[in-house]
C-alpha positions in Angstrom: -131.9 -71.7 -86.2 -135.4 -71.5 -87.7 -137.6 -68.5 -87.8 -141.0 -69.9 -88.8 -140.9 -70.9 -92.5 -137.5 -69.1 -92.9 -134.6 -71.6 -92.3 -131.3 -69.7 -92.1 -129.3 -72.9 -91.6 -126.0 -73.0 -89.7 -125.1 -69.4 -90.7 -128.1 -67.9 -88.9 -126.0 -66.0 -86.4 -123.8 -64.4 -89.1 -126.8 -63.5 -91.2 -128.8 -61.9 -88.3 -125.7 -60.2 -87.0 -125.0 -58.7 -90.4 -128.6 -57.4 -90.6 -128.3 -56.0 -87.1 -125.0 -54.3 -87.9 -126.5 -52.8 -91.1 -129.5 -51.5 -89.2 -127.2 -49.8 -86.6 -125.1 -48.2 -89.3 -128.2 -46.9 -91.2 -129.7 -45.6 -87.9 -126.4 -43.8 -87.2 -126.3 -42.2 -90.6 -129.8 -41.0 -90.2 -129.1 -39.6 -86.8 -126.0 -37.9 -88.1 -127.9 -36.3 -91.0 -130.6 -35.1 -88.6 -128.0 -33.5 -86.2 -126.2 -31.9 -89.2 -129.4 -30.5 -90.6 -130.2 -28.9 -87.2 -126.7 -27.4 -87.0 -126.9 -26.1 -90.6 -130.3 -24.6 -89.9 -128.9 -22.8 -86.8 -125.9 -21.5 -88.8 -128.1 -20.2 -91.6 -130.4 -18.5 -89.1 -127.4 -16.8 -87.5 -126.3 -15.6 -90.9 -129.7 -14.2 -91.8 -130.3 -12.5 -88.4 -130.6 -8.8 -89.1 -129.6 -7.9 -85.5 -126.1 -9.0 -86.1 -123.8 -6.8 -88.2 -123.1 -8.0 -91.8 -119.7 -9.5 -92.3 -117.2 -7.4 -94.1 -115.8 -8.3 -97.5 -112.2 -9.4 -97.7 -111.3 -6.0 -99.4 -112.7 -4.1 -96.4 -110.8 -6.3 -94.0 -107.5 -5.5 -95.7 -108.0 -1.7 -95.6 
């Protein structure tokens, strides 16, 4: 298989498949990082929301 001046030889399928798989893995990692960032931002906003009562310390829970 030839791609213009780039001749990948008989292993072209393996090479292109490896690049495609790598691109999918990297895209998945980026997507996961974006979803996790949104979740962490929501969790932090919930902790900083003044309308919710502050969490009690462990000593107050035991009393």
